[in-house]
Steps between C-alpha positions, in 0.01 A plus 500: 500500500319828561520469877874559488471853367254623761670343797846609399389857444389500862849438626709687245554800734656265753744340255826593666870468479733267685856386479587296192671167564680303230287213378677169563256219424732219606554659841126555537431133427764394753383739772136402470569136581748571780318486836775710660483778242327829572342454159360153557170470317288405799635794699429742217148370441424529873599868495333562165166361615512668840670836454615563140617851580770352722686340205795685350597514132730195514231292668251619239738397224536152647124472540412607146773330296519206738150399397664341195660240723197408708306184425120467487433854380149587385478490122273721294417193291382303805134442578518683833630821347252473213218485756638810670529685168145401408368630831675829436368518144148460636555763772438236764726660757392276787627200303809698397588542865416142595693344212773762507578436866541129428745563215675776693575253780672278243683772306510828697732688265294436186429845356183396318344356815590809701348725234171312489478508879574873494218564256260284700584672828467837329151410378394366840652807673728289719760768565718295732556210262525733202777701665685186605508350151582840353818504710586154369446604141713808546781292651510254210479761226769705674723191472449508123565874487824457691628232260615765253418842360337385176716731287697238308521130427771462762301680768153374407237439764471127562174313547419136564239466227296688241204541735717681754639714219155637420430564865825694522416694182185623669704604802730698270198649321601353167183453299373401160656804335842332535639278227677177591797340331630165624805285453608165636806487725704208624330511837170673435295735287570872473205731440559862406202727553526826309306822478652798319846541659435280803607137515443250779695172499347201679655155509282194556719238668519145369654332801502158342757640260707659775534203733 
């Protein structure tokens, strides 16, 4: 979607660095459902919705990758998301905000929903809400960036799905002038994006094959 490029370019200068934490999906799944854990899902969502800048890199990792273990996520194939996408396509930003807020309440860490809301708030010049969702987007994409260094198959960046991969590519300023080569792994799909001497390795996780 075109909206991704514009919105992400707006926050590229703020894309920062934080401590990398080893990605342990089984521990993340366990922590999310444990009410006594610091990384319990409800606790993380409360902080994420209220003050995203207060979350550290480990919390961000649990929030992003933990979305795989949460039920009742918003699907891009569902009627509600299709209505949101149609409103965006038609530049109906009032409906984008109205529908986006409903879906955001159901699935706050959904990158596509956050991006559409960002674009809508940008167009309606709502600086407060724009800045808030920008912080959320930065937090989640930082979690991806901290999952590896992208320099090899072993240290590939890891994303939950192909849609998030393309969002992350925009963050990394990897455009259409890159060539992609893909191969199937035991637990996912490895994409290698190449331009001249530069290679970026991104792994799309297939969690149903891992667990």
